[in-house]
ZALUM-180897 format. One line per 3 residues: number of its first residue (from 1); their letters; for each residue x, y, z of C-alpha. Coordinates in steps of 0.2 Angstrom, whole numbers. Layout:
BEGIN
NUM = a = X/Y/Z  ...
END
This chain:
BEGIN
1 = mal = 218/46/-775  209/51/-758  192/44/-754
4 = tke = 178/56/-752  162/56/-741  151/56/-757
7 = eil = 159/41/-764  156/31/-749  138/36/-747
10 = qat = 134/33/-766  142/15/-764  133/11/-748
13 = ngg = 115/16/-751  117/32/-742  126/24/-728
16 = ldv = 113/10/-724  125/-4/-729  138/3/-717
19 = fry = 125/3/-703  120/-15/-708  138/-21/-707
22 = fip = 143/-13/-691  127/-15/-680  124/-33/-676
25 = ggw = 107/-40/-673  91/-41/-683  86/-23/-682
28 = rvg = 75/-14/-695  75/4/-702  64/15/-692
31 = kkf = 61/2/-678  69/5/-661  82/-8/-654
34 = lnp = 94/-10/-640  110/-1/-643  123/-15/-644
37 = fyd = 138/-3/-640  134/-1/-621  123/-10/-608
40 = dkn = 107/-3/-615  91/-7/-605  78/1/-615
43 = asc = 76/0/-634  77/18/-639  90/17/-653
46 = hvy = 85/18/-671  92/20/-689  81/31/-700
49 = fdt = 82/40/-717  84/59/-715  74/67/-729
52 = ksk = 83/83/-728  101/76/-731  95/61/-741
55 = iyk = 106/49/-731  103/36/-717  107/41/-699
58 = ikd = 106/34/-681  100/41/-665  98/35/-648
61 = fge = 85/44/-637  93/36/-621  110/44/-625
64 = inf = 109/62/-631  126/62/-639  124/46/-649
67 = vgd = 117/53/-665  124/55/-682  128/47/-699
70 = cff = 137/31/-704  154/41/-702  150/46/-684
73 = lvg = 146/27/-680  162/21/-687  172/35/-679
76 = fih = 163/31/-662  168/12/-663  186/16/-668
79 = qkn = 187/31/-656  191/43/-670  185/61/-672
82 = csd = 175/65/-688  179/84/-685  198/80/-687
85 = rhe = 202/79/-706  216/66/-705  205/55/-693
88 = fie = 190/57/-705  200/51/-719  205/36/-709
91 = iln = 186/33/-706  183/33/-724  197/20/-727
94 = lid = 190/9/-713  173/9/-721  181/5/-738
97 = qal = 191/-9/-731  177/-17/-720  164/-17/-734
100 = glm = 176/-22/-747  171/-7/-758  188/-6/-767
103 = lgd = 186/12/-769  203/17/-761  221/13/-764
106 = qsk = 220/0/-749  209/-15/-752  213/-27/-738
109 = pia = 197/-31/-728  197/-29/-709  188/-38/-696
112 = rpi = 172/-31/-688  177/-22/-671  167/-26/-656
115 = ltr = 166/-12/-643  157/-12/-626  159/6/-620
118 = kps = 147/20/-617  146/34/-629  150/47/-615
121 = ppi = 169/52/-615  179/44/-601  186/55/-587
124 = evk = 204/55/-586  211/53/-569  229/59/-567
127 = res = 231/58/-548  231/38/-548  239/38/-530
130 = eve = 222/46/-523  210/35/-533  211/16/-532
133 = qla = 202/5/-544  195/-11/-536  189/-25/-548
136 = plk = 177/-37/-540  167/-48/-553  151/-42/-545
139 = fev = 147/-26/-536  140/-29/-518  136/-15/-507
142 = pki = 148/-15/-492  141/-17/-475  133/0/-470
145 = kdf = 130/6/-452  122/21/-444  132/37/-443
148 = aea = 141/38/-426  140/54/-417  158/58/-420
151 = eld = 156/54/-439  141/67/-439  152/79/-430
154 = fwr = 165/78/-444  151/83/-457  143/96/-446
157 = qyg = 159/106/-445  156/110/-464  137/113/-460
160 = isi = 132/96/-468  117/88/-460  111/70/-459
163 = eil = 97/75/-471  110/81/-484  120/65/-482
166 = kqy = 104/55/-485  99/66/-500  116/63/-509
169 = svc = 117/44/-504  131/46/-492  133/32/-480
172 = sli = 144/26/-466  153/9/-469  159/-5/-457
175 = eis = 172/-11/-469  176/-12/-487  184/-26/-497
178 = gvs = 192/-27/-514  207/-32/-525  221/-20/-528
181 = keg = 228/-17/-545  242/-30/-541  228/-43/-538
184 = ipy = 230/-43/-519  214/-45/-509  212/-33/-494
187 = tlk = 199/-27/-481  198/-10/-473  189/-8/-457
190 = sts = 181/8/-451  188/14/-434  184/30/-424
193 = sep = 200/37/-429  199/32/-447  180/32/-452
196 = ifg = 175/26/-470  161/34/-479  154/29/-496
199 = ylg = 146/39/-510  134/26/-517  130/25/-535
202 = kny = 123/13/-547  134/-3/-547  148/6/-539
205 = mkv = 153/16/-524  167/29/-522  174/27/-505
208 = yrp = 180/42/-494  193/40/-479  196/58/-474
211 = nse = 209/53/-460  218/40/-470  233/41/-481
214 = lrf = 224/32/-495  208/44/-495  199/38/-511
217 = lys = 196/22/-519  182/14/-530  172/-2/-527
220 = gik = 162/-9/-541  162/-4/-559  170/13/-561
223 = peg = 159/24/-571  166/32/-586  157/49/-583
226 = yvf = 157/51/-565  148/67/-559  143/69/-541
229 = gle = 127/79/-537  120/79/-555  104/70/-551
232 = qlp = 101/82/-536  102/98/-547  86/109/-550
235 = trg = 79/110/-567  84/128/-569  94/140/-559
238 = dvl = 105/155/-558  122/149/-552  130/132/-553
241 = fit = 146/128/-544  158/115/-551  169/110/-536
244 = gge = 184/99/-533  176/86/-522  161/78/-515
247 = kdv = 162/86/-498  163/103/-507  146/99/-516
250 = lsl = 138/94/-500  144/109/-490  136/120/-504
253 = aar = 120/110/-505  118/112/-486  117/131/-490
256 = glp = 105/129/-504  118/131/-518  118/119/-533
259 = aic = 134/111/-536  143/96/-544  160/88/-545
262 = fns = 169/77/-557  181/63/-552  195/75/-548
265 = eta = 200/93/-552  212/87/-565  198/76/-574
268 = nip = 193/80/-591  176/87/-591  165/82/-606
271 = ksi = 159/97/-616  142/88/-619  138/90/-600
274 = ikr = 144/108/-599  134/112/-615  118/105/-607
277 = lsf = 121/114/-590  124/131/-598  107/130/-604
280 = rfk = 100/126/-587  111/139/-577  115/157/-580
283 = hvt = 132/156/-572  142/139/-572  157/143/-561
286 = lly = 172/134/-556  175/134/-537  191/123/-536
289 = dvd = 204/122/-522  216/137/-521  232/126/-520
292 = ktg = 243/124/-535  234/109/-543  217/117/-541
295 = lea = 222/134/-548  230/127/-563  215/116/-566
298 = sik = 203/130/-565  212/141/-577  213/126/-589
301 = hae = 195/122/-588  190/141/-589  200/142/-605
304 = tfa = 193/126/-613  175/131/-609  176/150/-613
307 = dyd = 163/148/-627  151/143/-613  155/158/-603
310 = mrr = 162/148/-589  169/158/-574  181/154/-560
313 = lvl = 180/160/-543  196/160/-532  192/159/-513
316 = pla = 203/171/-502  211/156/-493  229/152/-487
319 = gtk = 230/137/-499  236/126/-486  231/108/-483
322 = tek = 218/114/-470  212/130/-479  211/127/-497
325 = dis = 193/123/-503  175/129/-500  172/116/-486
328 = dff = 186/125/-477  179/142/-481  163/137/-472
331 = rig = 172/128/-458  182/143/-453  166/153/-450
334 = ktk = 162/160/-467  144/160/-473  133/159/-489
337 = vdl = 132/178/-488  151/179/-488  152/168/-503
340 = mrl = 139/177/-513  148/193/-510  163/186/-517
343 = fse = 153/180/-532  145/197/-534  163/205/-534
346 = mld = 168/193/-547  154/199/-558  158/217/-555
349 = kiy = 175/214/-562  168/205/-577  155/218/-580
352 = eet = 165/233/-576  165/240/-594  146/237/-596
355 = msv = 142/245/-579  152/260/-584  142/262/-599
358 = lqs = 126/259/-590  130/272/-577  127/286/-589
361 = cei = 110/278/-593  105/277/-575  89/287/-570
364 = dfd = 94/300/-557  78/302/-546  86/317/-538
367 = npp = 88/325/-554  74/320/-566  76/323/-584
370 = vkp = 68/339/-592  52/333/-600  53/339/-619
373 = epl = 39/350/-626  29/341/-639  33/345/-657
376 = vti = 18/338/-665  0/338/-657  -18/335/-662
379 = ndv = -31/342/-651  -18/343/-637  -14/325/-639
382 = tig = 5/323/-641  9/314/-657  28/317/-658
385 = apg = 41/324/-646  60/326/-646  70/310/-644
388 = nll = 56/300/-653  51/294/-670  34/299/-679
391 = cit = 28/289/-693  17/295/-707  8/282/-717
394 = gse = -5/279/-730  -9/272/-747  -4/279/-764
397 = gsg = -14/295/-768  -21/297/-750  -12/314/-747
400 = ktn = 3/309/-737  15/321/-746  3/336/-744
403 = ylg = 1/332/-726  19/330/-723  21/347/-732
406 = gii = 10/355/-719  21/348/-705  37/354/-713
409 = sga = 29/371/-715  25/372/-697  43/368/-692
412 = icl = 51/382/-703  37/395/-701  43/411/-692
415 = dek = 27/420/-692  21/423/-675  3/423/-680
418 = gid = 5/405/-686  -1/396/-702  -13/383/-707
421 = tlg = -4/366/-703  -19/355/-708  -26/352/-691
424 = tqi = -10/347/-683  -1/359/-671  18/361/-674
427 = kqn = 30/369/-662  38/384/-670  57/384/-672
430 = ldr = 61/400/-663  79/395/-660  82/393/-678
433 = kav = 89/375/-676  91/364/-691  76/357/-701
436 = lvy = 82/343/-712  72/334/-726  79/318/-734
439 = dte = 68/312/-749  71/295/-757  56/293/-768
442 = qse = 53/309/-778  62/316/-792  72/332/-790
445 = dql = 59/342/-800  44/335/-790  53/338/-774
448 = ykn = 57/356/-779  39/359/-784  33/353/-767
451 = ltf = 46/363/-757  40/378/-766  23/375/-760
454 = ilk = 30/373/-742  39/389/-742  24/398/-749
457 = rsn = 13/390/-735  26/396/-722  25/414/-729
460 = lqk = 44/413/-733  51/421/-749  66/410/-748
463 = ppd = 72/395/-738  82/400/-722  100/393/-721
466 = wfk = 95/381/-707  82/373/-718  90/359/-729
469 = ayc = 82/347/-741  90/333/-751  84/323/-766
472 = mvg = 93/306/-763  85/296/-777  102/295/-786
475 = lsr = 112/288/-771  114/270/-766  105/264/-751
478 = kdr = 121/263/-741  127/280/-746  110/287/-742
481 = mqs = 111/281/-724  129/287/-722  125/304/-729
484 = ilq = 110/306/-717  121/301/-702  136/313/-706
487 = smd = 125/328/-712  114/327/-696  130/328/-685
490 = kfy = 137/342/-695  121/353/-695  118/349/-676
493 = yqf = 134/358/-672  132/371/-686  115/377/-680
496 = ggi = 115/373/-662  103/358/-663  91/350/-674
499 = hmv = 72/355/-673  65/341/-684  71/328/-697
502 = vid = 60/321/-711  64/305/-720  52/303/-734
505 = gia = 54/285/-739  62/276/-725  60/259/-734
508 = dli = 73/265/-747  87/265/-733  88/246/-733
511 = dgv = 87/232/-746  70/226/-741  56/230/-729
514 = nde = 56/211/-724  74/210/-719  71/208/-701
517 = eks = 89/211/-695  92/226/-706  75/233/-701
520 = vql = 79/232/-682  96/240/-685  89/254/-695
523 = vee = 75/258/-682  87/257/-668  99/268/-676
526 = lfr = 86/282/-680  80/280/-662  97/282/-656
529 = lag = 100/298/-666  84/305/-661  90/304/-643
532 = iyk = 107/310/-646  102/326/-655  86/328/-645
535 = tli = 75/329/-660  60/322/-668  63/311/-683
538 = vvv = 47/310/-695  48/295/-706  36/290/-721
541 = lhl = 31/272/-724  17/264/-735  4/253/-727
544 = aps = 3/234/-731  -10/229/-744  -22/224/-730
547 = glk = -22/243/-725  -21/238/-706  -2/237/-703
550 = lrg = 14/245/-709  24/236/-722  35/221/-718
553 = hlg = 47/219/-703  52/237/-705  34/242/-701
556 = sei = 33/230/-687  48/237/-679  42/255/-682
559 = qrk = 25/250/-674  35/245/-658  47/259/-657
562 = aag = 38/275/-664  30/287/-651  16/291/-664
565 = ils = 9/284/-680  -3/294/-691  -12/287/-706
568 = vek = -18/298/-721  -33/291/-729  -44/297/-744
571 = ddd = -62/302/-741  -70/300/-758  -87/307/-751
574 = nns = -81/325/-750  -64/324/-760  -54/327/-745
577 = svi = -41/317/-734  -43/311/-716  -29/310/-703
580 = kal = -31/295/-692  -20/291/-677  -14/273/-677
583 = kvr = -3/274/-662  0/287/-648  12/285/-634
586 = dgs = 0/290/-620  -18/286/-622  -28/277/-636
589 = ple = -27/281/-655  -46/279/-656  -49/294/-645
592 = vpl = -39/306/-656  -51/315/-667  -52/313/-686
595 = vqf = -44/328/-694  -49/333/-712  -40/343/-725
598 = gwd = -43/347/-744  -39/358/-759  -44/376/-759
601 = kek = -45/383/-776  -44/401/-771  -29/399/-760
604 = nhh = -21/387/-772  -16/375/-758  -23/362/-746
607 = vyl = -32/369/-730  -39/362/-714  -57/357/-715
610 = gek = -61/353/-697  -64/337/-688  -76/323/-693
613 = skd = -93/323/-685  -95/313/-668  -106/301/-677
616 = fhe = -93/298/-690  -80/296/-677  -90/283/-668
619 = qrk = -93/274/-684  -75/274/-688  -71/267/-670
622 = vdd = -83/253/-674  -76/250/-691  -58/250/-685
625 = ltd = -62/238/-670  -71/227/-682  -56/226/-694
628 = iar = -45/222/-679  -56/209/-673  -57/201/-690
631 = eif = -38/200/-690  -37/193/-672  -50/180/-674
634 = grk = -44/175/-691  -29/167/-682  -40/158/-669
637 = fsl = -58/155/-669  -61/159/-650  -51/168/-637
640 = tyq = -51/169/-618  -54/187/-611  -36/189/-606
643 = elv = -30/182/-623  -40/196/-632  -34/209/-620
646 = val = -16/205/-625  -20/204/-643  -28/221/-643
649 = mda = -14/228/-633  -2/222/-646  -13/228/-661
652 = lsv = -16/245/-655  -1/248/-643  -12/252/-629
655 = rdr = -12/247/-610  -22/234/-603  -35/246/-595
658 = qak = -39/253/-612  -39/236/-621  -52/231/-608
661 = nyi = -63/246/-612  -62/241/-630  -68/224/-627
664 = kym = -83/231/-618  -86/243/-633  -85/228/-645
667 = kdn = -97/218/-635  -109/233/-634  -108/235/-653
670 = kii = -111/217/-656  -93/215/-664  -89/200/-652
673 = ekg = -100/189/-641  -97/174/-629  -95/158/-638
676 = gen = -83/144/-640  -85/126/-634  -90/130/-617
679 = gae = -97/147/-620  -84/155/-609  -73/162/-623
682 = lvl = -76/176/-635  -79/174/-653  -82/186/-668
685 = vea = -100/189/-672  -105/182/-689  -112/196/-699
688 = pf = -114/200/-717  -99/212/-719
END
C-alpha cells in the first residue's frame, strides 16, 4: 500500500522529526541558524510552525527559493521534484526509511545524505569546447594591468567605454594560470594580438579571449547560477534584454539599456530568476545571436517562459561570424534608436489585434463626436444623458417608485404641452423609439397598477407599441439578464433606437450585491449597452443601512460609473418626498436644488411641490457635509489638507477644485478645524450631534 503525505506528517510530529533528522547542528524551532546546505555567511534560516497548515516548515531569508515543508527539504537534498508524482512517492519512502517509521513496504534504513550545494538550479553548459573549468584549490585574482589603448579600441568599436568596463568589473589581465580537466597546469599570457580580459566575480573569474581559439574559460569556483549584469540592473524598468554574452550586455548598457546574460545561450535559465525579473520589468526580451544556435535557443526559451510573457527579438543581421549579435549591430553603425524601432515593430505585431480594436475607439479630433442631448435634467443641470447610467436610490417608503413613475411618464408622453414630471425635466420621445421597463421587485398586479398611473399621468389611453414593460419576478437571475440583453437588441432594430431603459431592482440581476466580480461585470455590461444603443439606462438600487452610500460592491461600482445618482428621501414635516442629487457628472451634487413632490388628493396622483427653501438647502449642505466628515474622520482621527481633498473627491465624485471649496465651507461652518499632533492637520469638531 502506497505511503501518503498525511501518514508521514502524523508520524513525524507535523514534519518536525524530519527536520531534526536531516538538519545537523543544535538549532531550535523559531531561532535563526546558518543553512548547512551551502556556504551560508549569515544566520537567516529557521524552522517554524505554520499555524495555517498546522505543520512545520523551513525558510531561508537569504535564499528566496529555499522555503517549504519537510518534503521540500528531503526533495532538495536528494534532488527530487515534489511536483512530480513519482518523485514525491520516492521522497515519502526516503523519509520512511531514514527515520525507520516502518510505514511503507520497504523498511530498510538509509544513511543520512550530506549535500553541499546552493539551492539555485545549476546552469547546464552544452558547449564544453568554449567554456573550460579550471580547478585551483584557492582562487587568486590573476595579475591585472591597465587597459592598453589597442584593448580600449577593441571595446570602443561596440560603443563600450572605460566607465562601463569598470562598472561591470571588466579588467585586462597580464596572464592567467590554471589546471585543465586532464590535470595539466598551464599559463596563458596576454599579447597585443591575443589580449585577455576578465569578468571578475566573487571567488571566480570568467576569462574572455576574443582573438583566441579557446575564447572562454573559468578561474576559481564556477558559480552554479552565473548571471552577468544582474547586480547592475535598476530596481524597475520597462524593457530588459537577455543576451547571448557579456559583450552584448556591455554594449547595451553603454546605451542605457538594461541587460543580462547567462553562461551561454544554451544554458538552462532558472524560472525563479525570470519570475522575479518579470515583476521588475514590463518586457523581458530575448536578444540572442541570429545564427542557428542562437535562434534555436531563443525559440526554446520563449516557449519555456511563455507564462511570463517572454518575447524574442530577432535582429536583421546576416548571421555570419562577424554579423550575428547586438554588439555587431552597433559595430556596423546601428544606434539605440534603430534597436528600439525594431522593438516597437515587434510589439506592433504582438498587439496587432488589440490595436485594430482600439482604432475604432480612438478619438478623432478632426471629427468630434456629437454631444448627446440630456435626457434627464434638474434646473438645467444634466443628470442623465444617452450612453450613460442614472441611478435612483432611497430607503423603503421614500417614494422611489412614484418618482420613477414620473420619469417614465415623461419618456412616453407625446403631449406637446408637457406634463408634471415631479420637478425633473425629461426629453420627449418625439422619434417614437423604444422605452423599456424591466421590474424585478414588484408583483405583476402591483406593476400593472403603477403602469396604469404612469399612462394616466402621460395623458395616454393605452400604451404605445414602442413602450414595453416586463415583470421579471418569476425568472431566474440568469434568465433575467439574458432576457434584457436580447430584448434590447430586438427592440433597438424594431423601433429604430431605444429612448430609455429602466431596470427597477438591478440588485436582482446578480447573486448578491457584495459579489465584487459579478458587480463589476454587470455594471460594465450595462455601461457597454448604453453606449452601443446610445440610450440612458436608469437603474434602481437601495441605500446601505448608513444612508450615505449605495448597497454593497454593486453600489460602489455604480457610484464610480454612473453619470448621475439621485436619492429620494421622505420629508415627514410636510408629508412629501425630496429629491437629492448624490452625484452629477459635471459640477457638484450639493449645488443641485432640492426638489419636492407629494400626493394631490384632487388630481389623485403625485405632483411637483417646488424647491426647498434656500435656508433648508444650506442646512442640508451642512448636514450632508457633516455626515461625510463623520465617515471620513471615523477611519482616521486627523488628515492633512490634501488627504481630505482626495477623500471628498472620492466621497462626492467631484473635482479637486470643488473639494477645496467644500473644505473652506466646512471650516466656515465649524464642521472641521485645525488640530492633530502638530496642529497642522484637520480634525472633526467635537460637537453634541
